C-alpha positions as CSV (number, residue, x, y, z in Angstrom):
1,X,90.2,116.5,123.3
2,X,93.0,117.9,121.3
3,X,92.6,119.4,117.8
4,X,94.8,119.9,114.7
5,X,94.7,121.1,111.1
6,X,94.1,118.5,108.4
7,X,97.1,118.5,106.1
8,X,97.5,121.9,104.5
9,X,93.8,122.7,104.8
10,X,92.0,125.1,107.2
11,X,89.9,122.2,108.6
12,X,90.2,122.2,112.4
13,X,89.4,118.7,113.6
14,X,89.6,116.4,116.6
15,X,92.5,114.0,116.9
16,X,89.9,111.2,117.0
17,X,87.6,110.7,114.0
18,X,84.4,108.8,114.7
19,X,84.0,106.1,112.1
20,X,80.4,105.6,111.1
21,X,80.6,102.3,109.3
22,X,78.8,100.7,112.3
23,X,75.8,102.9,111.9
24,X,72.9,102.2,109.5
25,X,70.1,99.9,108.6
26,X,71.5,96.3,108.8
27,X,68.9,95.3,106.2
28,X,70.7,97.5,103.7
29,X,74.2,96.3,104.3
30,X,76.5,93.3,104.7
31,X,77.1,93.8,108.4
32,X,74.6,92.3,111.0
33,X,76.3,94.2,113.9
34,X,75.4,97.7,112.7
35,X,73.4,100.0,115.1
36,X,69.9,101.2,114.5
37,X,69.3,105.0,114.4
38,X,68.4,105.4,118.0
39,X,71.6,103.9,119.3
40,X,73.7,105.5,116.6
41,X,72.4,108.9,117.6
42,X,73.3,108.2,121.3
43,X,76.9,107.5,120.4
44,X,77.2,110.4,118.0
45,X,75.9,112.7,120.7
46,X,78.3,111.3,123.3
47,X,81.2,111.8,120.9
48,X,80.2,115.4,120.3
49,X,79.9,116.0,124.1
50,X,83.5,114.6,124.5
51,X,84.8,117.0,121.9
52,X,84.8,114.8,118.8
53,X,84.0,117.0,115.7
54,X,85.4,114.8,112.9
55,X,83.0,112.1,111.5
56,X,83.7,109.7,108.6
57,X,81.0,107.8,106.7
58,X,80.5,106.6,103.1
59,X,77.7,106.2,100.6
60,X,78.6,102.5,100.5
61,X,77.9,101.9,104.2
62,X,74.5,100.2,104.5
63,X,73.3,101.6,101.2
64,X,73.6,105.2,102.4
65,X,71.7,104.8,105.7
66,X,74.9,105.5,107.6
67,X,75.0,108.9,105.9
68,X,71.4,109.5,106.7
69,X,71.7,108.6,110.4
70,X,74.8,110.8,110.8
71,X,73.2,113.8,108.9
72,X,70.1,113.8,111.1
73,X,72.1,113.5,114.3
74,X,74.4,116.4,113.3
75,X,71.4,118.6,112.5
76,X,69.9,117.9,115.9
77,X,73.1,117.9,118.1
78,X,75.7,120.2,116.5
79,X,76.3,123.4,114.5
80,X,77.3,122.5,110.9
81,X,80.2,124.8,110.8
82,X,81.7,123.3,114.0
83,X,82.0,119.8,112.7
84,X,84.1,118.2,109.9
85,X,82.1,115.7,107.8
86,X,83.9,113.2,105.5
87,X,82.2,110.8,103.2
88,X,83.4,108.5,100.4
89,X,82.3,107.5,96.9
90,X,82.6,104.1,95.2
91,X,84.0,103.3,91.7
92,X,81.8,103.3,88.7
93,X,79.6,100.2,88.4
94,X,79.9,97.9,85.4
95,X,76.4,99.1,84.4
96,X,77.6,102.7,84.4
97,X,80.7,101.8,82.3
98,X,78.6,99.9,79.7
99,X,76.1,102.8,79.5
100,X,78.8,105.4,78.9
101,X,78.7,107.3,82.2
102,X,82.0,109.1,82.5
103,X,84.0,109.3,85.7
104,X,83.0,113.0,86.0
105,X,79.3,112.2,85.7
106,X,79.6,109.3,88.2
107,X,81.2,111.6,90.8
108,X,78.6,114.2,90.3
109,X,75.9,111.5,90.9
110,X,77.7,110.2,93.9
111,X,78.2,113.6,95.7
112,X,74.6,114.6,95.0
113,X,73.2,111.4,96.5
114,X,75.5,111.7,99.5
115,X,74.5,115.3,100.1
116,X,70.8,114.2,99.9
117,X,71.5,111.4,102.4
118,X,73.3,113.7,104.8
119,X,70.8,116.6,104.3
120,X,73.7,119.0,103.8
121,X,74.8,121.4,101.0
122,X,78.5,120.3,101.3
123,X,80.9,118.0,102.9
124,X,84.3,119.1,104.3
125,X,86.2,116.1,102.9
126,X,85.2,114.0,99.9
127,X,87.2,110.8,99.7
128,X,88.0,108.5,96.7
129,X,87.1,105.3,98.5
130,X,89.1,102.8,96.5
131,X,91.1,102.9,93.3
132,X,89.1,102.5,90.1
133,X,91.2,100.8,87.4
134,X,88.4,101.1,84.9
135,X,88.3,104.9,85.1
136,X,91.2,107.2,84.1
137,X,92.6,109.1,87.1
138,X,92.3,112.3,85.0
139,X,88.5,111.8,85.0
140,X,88.5,111.2,88.7
141,X,90.5,114.3,89.5
142,X,88.5,116.4,87.0
143,X,85.3,115.2,88.6
144,X,86.5,115.9,92.1
145,X,87.8,119.3,91.1
146,X,84.3,120.1,89.7
147,X,82.8,119.1,93.1
148,X,85.1,121.5,94.9
149,X,84.5,124.3,92.5
150,X,80.8,123.8,92.9
151,X,81.1,124.2,96.6
152,X,79.9,120.7,97.3
153,X,83.1,119.7,99.0
154,X,85.8,121.8,100.6
155,X,88.7,119.4,100.2
156,X,89.3,115.9,98.8
157,X,91.0,112.8,100.1
158,X,91.8,109.3,99.0
159,X,91.6,105.9,100.6
160,X,93.1,102.4,100.0
161,X,95.9,103.4,97.6
162,X,99.6,102.9,97.2
163,X,102.0,105.7,97.8
164,X,103.0,105.8,94.1
165,X,99.3,106.2,93.2
166,X,98.8,109.1,95.6
167,X,102.1,110.7,94.4
168,X,101.3,110.5,90.7
169,X,97.7,111.6,91.2
170,X,98.7,114.7,93.1
171,X,101.4,115.4,90.4
172,X,98.7,115.2,87.7
173,X,96.4,117.4,89.8
174,X,99.2,120.0,90.2
175,X,99.9,119.9,86.4
176,X,96.3,120.4,85.5
177,X,95.4,122.9,88.2
178,X,93.0,120.5,89.9
179,X,92.4,120.2,93.7
180,X,94.9,117.8,95.3
181,X,94.4,115.1,97.8
182,X,95.1,116.4,101.3
183,X,94.5,113.2,103.2
184,X,94.9,109.5,102.9
185,X,92.8,106.9,104.7
186,X,94.8,103.7,104.7
187,X,94.7,100.4,106.6
188,X,97.1,100.9,109.6
189,X,97.3,99.8,113.2
190,X,99.8,98.2,115.6
191,X,99.5,94.8,114.0
192,X,99.4,96.0,110.4
193,X,102.1,98.6,109.7
194,X,102.7,98.3,106.0
195,X,101.9,102.0,105.6
196,X,105.2,102.7,107.2
197,X,107.1,101.4,104.1
198,X,106.4,104.3,101.8
199,X,103.1,106.0,102.5
200,X,104.1,107.5,105.9
201,X,107.2,109.1,104.4
202,X,105.3,110.5,101.4
203,X,102.7,112.1,103.7
204,X,105.4,113.6,106.0
205,X,107.2,115.0,102.9
206,X,104.1,116.5,101.3
207,X,102.1,117.4,104.4
208,X,99.3,115.0,103.6
209,X,97.3,113.9,106.6
210,X,97.1,110.2,107.6
211,X,93.6,109.3,108.9
212,X,93.8,105.5,109.0
213,X,90.9,103.1,109.4
214,X,90.9,99.8,111.3
215,X,92.7,101.6,114.1
216,X,92.0,98.7,116.5
217,X,92.2,95.9,114.0
218,X,88.4,95.3,114.2
219,X,88.5,95.0,117.9
220,X,91.6,92.7,118.2
221,X,93.7,95.4,119.8
222,X,91.1,96.2,122.4
223,X,90.9,92.8,124.1
224,X,93.1,90.0,125.2
225,X,93.7,87.2,122.6
226,X,91.3,84.7,124.4
227,X,88.5,87.2,124.6
228,X,85.8,87.5,122.0
229,X,82.9,89.7,121.0
230,X,79.8,89.5,118.8
231,X,81.6,91.5,116.1
232,X,84.7,89.2,116.2
233,X,82.5,86.2,115.9
234,X,80.3,87.6,113.1
235,X,82.7,89.7,111.0
236,X,84.0,87.2,108.5
237,X,85.7,89.9,106.5
238,X,87.8,90.9,109.5
239,X,88.7,87.3,110.2
240,X,89.8,87.0,106.6
241,X,92.2,89.9,107.0
242,X,93.7,88.9,110.4
243,X,93.4,85.1,110.9
244,X,96.4,84.3,108.7
245,X,98.7,86.2,111.1
246,X,96.9,85.5,114.3
247,X,99.8,83.7,116.1
248,X,102.3,86.5,115.5
249,X,99.8,89.3,116.1
250,X,98.7,87.9,119.5
251,X,102.2,88.3,120.8
252,X,101.9,92.1,120.2
253,X,98.4,92.2,121.5
254,X,99.7,90.6,124.7
255,X,102.1,93.4,125.1
256,X,99.2,95.9,124.7
257,X,97.4,94.1,127.5
258,X,100.6,94.3,129.7
259,X,100.8,98.1,129.3
260,X,97.1,98.5,129.8
261,X,97.5,96.9,133.2
262,X,100.7,98.8,134.0
263,X,99.0,102.2,133.2
264,X,95.6,101.3,134.6
265,X,93.9,102.0,131.3
266,X,92.2,100.0,128.6
267,X,93.9,98.2,125.7
268,X,92.0,100.6,123.4
269,X,93.8,103.5,125.0
270,X,97.2,101.9,124.7
271,X,96.7,100.9,121.0
272,X,95.4,104.3,120.0
273,X,98.0,106.2,122.0
274,X,100.6,104.4,120.0
275,X,98.8,105.1,116.7
276,X,98.4,108.8,117.6
277,X,102.2,109.1,117.6
278,X,102.2,108.1,114.0
279,X,99.2,109.7,112.3
280,X,97.0,112.8,112.2
281,X,93.6,111.4,113.3
282,X,92.7,107.7,113.3
283,X,89.2,106.7,112.3
284,X,87.7,104.8,115.3
285,X,84.5,102.8,114.8
286,X,82.1,103.0,117.8
287,X,79.1,100.7,118.3
288,X,79.1,100.9,122.1
289,X,79.5,104.0,124.3
290,X,82.7,102.8,125.9
291,X,84.3,102.6,122.4
292,X,84.2,106.3,121.9
293,X,85.0,107.1,125.5
294,X,88.1,105.0,125.5
295,X,89.2,106.5,122.2
296,X,88.9,110.0,123.5
297,X,90.9,109.1,126.6
298,X,93.8,107.8,124.4
299,X,94.5,111.4,123.2
300,X,95.9,112.3,126.6
301,X,97.9,109.1,127.2
302,X,101.6,109.4,126.6
303,X,103.8,106.5,125.9
304,X,107.6,106.6,126.4
305,X,110.0,106.0,123.6
306,X,111.0,102.8,125.3
307,X,107.3,101.7,125.5
308,X,106.7,102.5,121.9
309,X,109.8,100.5,120.9
310,X,108.6,97.5,123.0
311,X,105.2,97.5,121.3
312,X,106.8,97.6,117.9
313,X,109.7,95.2,118.1
314,X,107.8,91.9,117.5
315,X,106.2,93.1,114.3
316,X,107.0,91.2,111.1
317,X,105.8,92.1,107.6
318,X,102.3,91.2,106.6
319,X,100.8,90.4,103.2
320,X,98.3,92.9,101.9
321,X,94.7,91.9,102.5
322,X,91.2,93.3,102.0
323,X,90.7,96.2,99.6
324,X,94.4,96.8,99.1
325,X,94.9,93.2,97.9
326,X,92.4,94.0,95.2
327,X,94.2,97.2,94.1
328,X,95.4,96.0,90.8
329,X,94.1,95.9,87.2
330,X,91.8,93.0,86.3
331,X,94.5,92.1,83.8
332,X,97.8,92.1,85.7
333,X,99.7,93.1,82.6
334,X,97.4,96.0,81.9
335,X,98.9,99.5,82.1
336,X,96.7,102.2,83.7
337,X,95.6,105.2,81.7
338,X,96.6,108.3,83.6
339,X,94.9,111.0,81.5
340,X,92.4,111.2,78.8
341,X,95.0,111.7,76.1
342,X,97.0,108.7,77.3
343,X,99.9,110.8,78.4
344,X,101.7,109.6,81.5
345,X,103.2,112.0,84.0
């Protein structure tokens, strides 16, 4: 395993981050393919043994049971100060908005519940899971800054945002003396490269770490186009994201398969080796032992400039889907409030 520093922080983390969305009680979530605690613990332990020390979960994964499974496994198999734990919080609910719960109060509730689930006194990275158009960004940043000042999180990150949102949020944070976002967890892989338009350049300019999710396109980049799996069959959300571009994507996937055969490795290794040339640490979901084993092997696989170009050349622009397609005000003509005094930056 290789390690690096996350953005401008002092967090020393593995180049592969284990995504924990696949862990948790399936009865408490929308995914039937999630692992029970026994099997989740086995994969977490295997990842630790392979040198993975970076783990990403969220309060929204299986109603917090993903956090619970991860927290118990870390207590049993690792030293807390040798791992980097990231979790994420959701936007305010309509019920909270109607009852007058502020963004700051919401974040305090969320972090306290996550820490309870994890059985920890702090997380290393606390991530704004998706843009909340109903809550001023000033309140979000103020709430997150309170979390950092209280020692409940060491750093903060953001997920599912546009480059302009990240840039303006960090500018506001700098103006107000708040903690700034040091990482962004976007939707990025070999068959969905829209982050390269603006986000990648912003992150390079401002030393913000990119830790993308869906690194293997929900398994599509780890198997040939005619192969399937239980998750591919059951994950209707992933099909919604990728089915519209299936024909063009399969041409790229076929090239991944070609290089896997050429190098004598798995398609997972080829796909992640490419992504590792672009980002700091991809978030890789693991619901089988070979998932994390293949991901770790990818760290040592080097692709030539010519091979990278060959994998990239068939890509054509994709429409935004999933959470990012929903990243807009309920009223398309509505202007977002950037601070509590309605002053824009």
